[in-house]
C-alpha positions as CSV (number, residue, x, y, z in Angstrom):
1,M,147.9,104.8,110.3
2,R,148.3,108.5,110.1
3,P,145.0,110.5,110.6
4,I,143.4,112.0,107.5
5,R,143.9,115.8,107.7
6,S,141.7,116.8,104.8
7,P,138.1,117.3,106.0
8,F,136.9,116.6,102.5
9,L,138.5,113.2,102.4
10,R,137.3,112.5,106.0
11,G,133.8,113.2,104.8
12,C,134.2,110.8,101.8
13,L,135.5,108.1,104.1
14,A,132.8,108.6,106.7
15,S,130.0,108.1,104.3
16,S,131.6,105.5,102.1
17,P,130.0,102.5,104.0
18,F,126.6,103.8,102.9
19,V,127.5,103.0,99.3
20,I,126.7,99.3,100.0
21,V,123.0,100.1,100.4
22,V,122.7,103.3,98.3
23,V,123.4,101.4,95.0
24,P,120.7,98.7,95.4
25,F,118.4,101.4,96.8
26,A,118.8,103.5,93.7
27,V,118.6,100.6,91.3
28,L,115.3,99.5,92.9
29,F,113.9,103.0,92.5
30,G,114.8,103.0,88.8
31,V,113.0,99.7,88.4
32,V,109.9,100.7,90.4
33,A,109.7,104.0,88.6
34,T,109.7,102.4,85.2
35,E,107.2,99.9,86.3
36,A,105.0,102.8,87.4
37,G,105.0,104.0,83.8
38,L,107.8,106.7,83.8
39,D,110.2,106.7,80.9
40,L,113.9,106.9,81.3
41,F,114.0,110.7,80.9
42,Q,111.2,111.2,83.5
43,V,112.9,108.9,86.0
44,M,116.2,110.8,85.8
45,L,114.5,114.2,85.9
46,F,112.5,113.0,89.0
47,S,115.7,111.8,90.6
48,F,117.8,114.9,89.9
49,S,115.0,117.3,90.9
50,V,114.0,115.6,94.1
51,F,117.2,113.7,95.2
52,A,115.4,112.1,98.2
53,G,115.0,108.4,97.9
54,A,112.3,107.8,100.5
55,S,110.0,110.5,99.2
56,Q,110.7,109.4,95.6
57,F,109.6,105.8,96.5
58,A,106.5,107.1,98.4
59,A,105.5,109.3,95.4
60,V,105.9,106.6,92.8
61,Q,104.0,104.0,94.9
62,L,101.1,106.4,95.3
63,M,101.1,107.3,91.6
64,Q,100.8,103.5,90.9
65,D,97.8,103.5,93.2
66,Q,96.2,106.3,91.3
67,A,96.2,108.5,94.4
68,P,95.1,112.2,94.1
69,V,97.9,114.7,93.4
70,L,97.4,116.4,96.7
71,I,97.9,113.0,98.6
72,V,101.1,112.4,96.6
73,L,102.5,115.8,97.4
74,A,101.4,115.7,101.1
75,T,102.9,112.2,101.6
76,S,106.2,113.2,99.9
77,L,106.3,116.3,102.1
78,A,105.7,114.4,105.2
79,V,108.4,111.9,104.4
80,N,110.8,114.8,103.8
81,L,109.9,116.7,106.9
82,R,112.9,115.1,108.6
83,M,115.0,117.3,106.4
84,V,113.7,120.3,108.4
85,M,115.0,118.7,111.6
86,Y,118.3,117.9,109.9
87,S,118.6,121.5,108.9
88,V,118.0,122.7,112.4
89,A,120.7,120.4,113.7
90,M,123.1,121.5,111.0
91,A,122.4,125.3,111.4
92,P,124.8,125.9,114.4
93,H,127.7,124.4,112.4
94,L,126.9,125.5,108.9
95,G,124.5,128.5,109.3
96,A,127.3,131.1,108.8
97,A,128.2,129.8,105.3
98,P,127.3,132.0,102.3
99,L,123.8,131.8,101.0
100,G,124.8,130.1,97.8
101,T,126.8,127.5,99.7
102,R,123.9,126.9,102.0
103,A,121.5,126.5,99.1
104,L,123.8,123.9,97.5
105,M,124.1,122.1,100.9
106,A,120.3,122.1,101.2
107,Y,120.1,120.2,97.9
108,F,122.7,117.6,99.0
109,L,121.3,117.3,102.5
110,V,120.2,113.6,102.6
111,D,120.2,111.0,105.3
112,Q,123.7,109.8,104.7
113,S,125.3,113.3,104.5
114,F,123.5,114.3,107.7
115,A,124.4,111.2,109.6
116,A,128.1,111.5,108.7
117,S,128.3,115.2,109.2
118,Q,126.4,115.2,112.5
119,A,128.8,112.6,114.0
120,E,131.8,114.6,112.8
121,F,130.5,117.9,114.1
122,E,129.7,116.5,117.5
123,A,133.2,114.9,117.7
124,R,135.0,118.1,116.5
125,P,132.7,121.0,117.2
126,D,135.5,123.6,117.3
127,Q,136.8,123.1,113.8
128,P,136.6,126.1,111.4
129,L,133.6,126.7,109.2
130,R,135.5,126.0,106.0
131,D,136.5,122.5,107.3
132,K,132.9,121.7,108.3
133,V,131.7,122.8,104.8
134,A,134.4,120.7,103.2
135,F,133.5,117.7,105.3
136,F,129.8,118.0,104.4
137,F,130.5,118.1,100.7
138,G,132.9,115.2,101.1
139,S,130.3,113.2,102.8
140,V,127.9,113.4,99.9
141,T,130.5,112.9,97.2
142,P,130.4,109.1,97.3
143,I,126.6,109.1,97.5
144,A,125.2,111.5,94.9
145,P,127.0,110.3,91.7
146,L,126.3,106.6,92.6
147,W,122.7,107.4,93.3
148,F,122.2,108.9,89.9
149,V,124.2,106.3,88.0
150,A,122.5,103.4,89.8
151,T,119.0,105.0,89.2
152,F,119.8,105.2,85.5
153,A,120.9,101.5,85.5
154,G,117.8,100.4,87.3
155,A,115.5,102.4,84.9
156,A,117.4,101.2,81.8
157,M,117.4,97.5,82.9
158,G,113.9,97.6,84.4
159,R,112.4,94.1,84.6
160,A,115.5,92.5,83.4
161,I,116.8,92.4,87.0
162,P,115.8,89.0,88.5
163,P,113.3,89.2,91.4
164,E,115.5,86.9,93.4
165,F,118.0,89.7,93.8
166,A,115.6,91.2,96.3
167,L,116.9,94.7,96.0
168,D,114.2,96.0,98.4
169,F,116.4,94.9,101.3
170,A,118.3,98.1,100.9
171,V,115.5,100.4,101.9
172,P,115.0,99.2,105.6
173,I,118.7,98.5,106.1
174,T,119.6,102.1,105.0
175,F,117.3,103.7,107.5
176,L,118.1,101.3,110.3
177,A,121.8,102.1,109.8
178,I,121.1,105.8,110.0
179,V,118.4,106.0,112.7
180,A,119.7,103.4,115.2
181,P,122.8,105.3,116.2
182,M,120.8,108.5,116.7
183,L,118.4,107.1,119.3
184,R,120.4,108.6,122.2
185,S,117.7,110.1,124.3
186,L,114.3,109.2,125.6
187,P,112.4,111.6,123.3
188,H,114.1,110.0,120.3
189,V,113.2,106.5,121.5
190,V,109.6,107.5,122.2
191,A,109.2,109.1,118.8
192,A,110.7,106.1,117.1
193,G,108.5,103.7,119.0
194,V,105.3,105.7,118.4
195,S,106.1,105.9,114.7
196,I,106.6,102.2,114.4
197,V,103.4,101.2,116.3
198,A,101.3,103.9,114.6
199,A,102.5,103.0,111.1
200,L,101.7,99.3,111.7
201,V,98.3,100.0,113.2
202,L,97.3,102.4,110.5
203,V,98.7,100.5,107.5
204,G,95.2,99.9,106.2
205,L,94.4,103.6,105.6
206,P,94.1,104.5,101.9
207,Y,96.9,106.1,99.9
208,G,99.4,105.5,102.6
209,A,97.7,108.1,104.8
210,G,98.8,106.1,107.8
211,L,102.3,107.3,107.2
212,L,101.2,110.9,107.6
213,V,99.3,110.3,110.8
214,A,102.2,108.2,112.2
215,A,104.7,110.9,111.5
216,A,102.5,113.5,113.2
217,L,102.0,111.3,116.2
218,A,105.7,110.5,116.5
219,M,106.8,114.1,116.4
220,T,104.1,115.1,118.9
221,A,105.1,112.2,121.3
222,G,108.8,113.1,121.1
223,A,108.1,116.8,121.7
224,L,105.8,116.1,124.7
225,T,108.4,113.7,126.2
226,E,111.1,116.4,125.9
227,V,108.9,119.0,127.5
228,A,108.1,116.6,130.3
229,L,111.8,115.9,130.9
230,E,112.6,119.6,130.9
231,R,109.9,120.3,133.5
232,R,111.2,117.5,135.7
233,A,114.7,118.9,135.5
234,A,113.5,122.4,136.4
235,R,111.9,121.2,139.6
């Protein structure tokens, strides 16, 4: 088979496998959001304005628990802090793009577009900026429209979806598929391990506060491991 020359099409192809889990993930959010008391307009406004599935779920679940607004905002921010790390990783490849383009890419920077783009940029680091930008937007093209459409479907159908469909399987599978290939160094593995253990140990904290603590502990553990490795290498 001839290689695909168009970077945009390569991006579409690279992220297309994620569609399998993005659709049930989005449908589930639509269902959960309506069960939390949001109407169809509010659900879609929420999805369009935030466009970050994990933080959307966290916010809705906390709203169901009648958590204070500050807790909802802090938890959503903590969940989305990974986007800062994604941005840092993308900056050497996309940082020279015009401001407007970078702003649009910031909106569409999600787990799937990052995973596909990071793999591409590591494999082809010398390709021109325009090709990298085209690949990035290609990587989000199969994801974004389906996310919004599936969210609408879930919100519109609501409880009509049978519980035996078990759509919640899409959430852990999505993040396992994204995170597992990226655990390439000891700091990454340490951070992942600490986050898992801490989240399980602290699951009883109110309003999901355990997630905030686990995230802070994981980032600290990963950073300290990296510093320790750098010091050992310098000796």
